[in-house]
N, C-alpha and C positions, 0 to 999 in steps of 0.2 A: 338326318331327317328323322323326326320323332314319329314313332308308330305305336298305336295301341292295338292289342288283341284282347277284345272283350268276349267273354263266353258265360254261359249259364242262364241266359235269359229263356223266355218262352212262356209256355202255359203252366201255371202252377195252381194248386188247389187252395181254396180258402181254408184257413186254419193250418196250413202247412208252412213249410219254410222255403226260403230262397237262397241260393248260393251263386254268387257271382264272382268271376275272376277277371283281372285285368293285368296283362303283361305289357310293360312299357319299354320300348327300346329308343336309343338315340339321346338319352338325357343322362346326367349323372344322378340316377335314381335315388340314392341315399340321402341326397341333399334337398329333395323335394318333398313337400306335403302332398300326399296322395290320397285319393278317396273317391267318393261317389256323390253325384247329384241326380236328381230326377225331374222329369217334366211330364205332367198330365195334360191332356187336351184342354185349352183354354186357361191354364194356370201358368204361373211363373216357375222357372226352374228353382228348385229348392235343395238345400243341403240334405243329404242323407247321413253321410259319415265321412270324416276326414281323419287320417292319422299323420301327424307331422314327422319331420325328420328326427326329432327327439322323442318320438313315440308319445306325445300327448294326443288326446282323443277329443273330437268334437262331433256330437250327434245332433241330428235335427229333432225338433220336438215331437214330430210325428212318429219317430221310430225309437225314441229313448226307452230303454228297458227291454227292448226285443230286438236289438241290433248289435252285431259285432263287426268291427273292421279290424284287419290285420295286414301286415306287410312282411315281405320276404325280400330283403335288400339284395341278397345273392341272386335270386331268381327274377328280381325287377318285377315282382308281382304284388298286387293289392287285392285282397279278398273281402267280400261283404257277405254277411249272413243276416237275413231278417226272419224272425220267427212270427207265428200267430198272424199270418197274412189275412188282409181283408181286401175288398174291392178297392179301397182307397190306396193300396199300394200298387195298383196298375198304373204303369207310366214307361216311359223311355228312361232308362238308367244310363247316365253318362259317366265314364271314368275321367278323373281330373288329376293333373299334376301341376303344382304351383311352386315356384321358388322366387321370392321377391315380387317383381312386377311382371314375371314371365309365368304364363299359364298356357297349358295345353289341354285339349279335350279329345276324348275318343269319339268315335262316330255314334255311339249309343246302341243300346240293346233293349228290345221290347220285352217287357214283363207284363203278362196279363194274368190276374188272379180270378179264377173261375169258382162260382159257388156250387 
């Protein structure tokens, strides 16, 4: 059974930084691309950041230049940092793991940026 433990969401200050963690169990973690997506009310889910099994990086346009994603294959953990937060970063953030045609999603964690 695949399980996600997402942490670090909540209320954060505008202009501050966000740190999210996701620990995934039940998969061969090192062979999966892992990362984060987010969804705001009325909007489609969008890419935030992904790090592949060979450690190539993909960032969404809305966070490029102010976002870092990292992974720890021993701990089965993927971390996300976003800096210089604005209200546009308010969303539910979902952890994601993909290998080939197989994809798994976490339950999501709410992040609200306050001014």
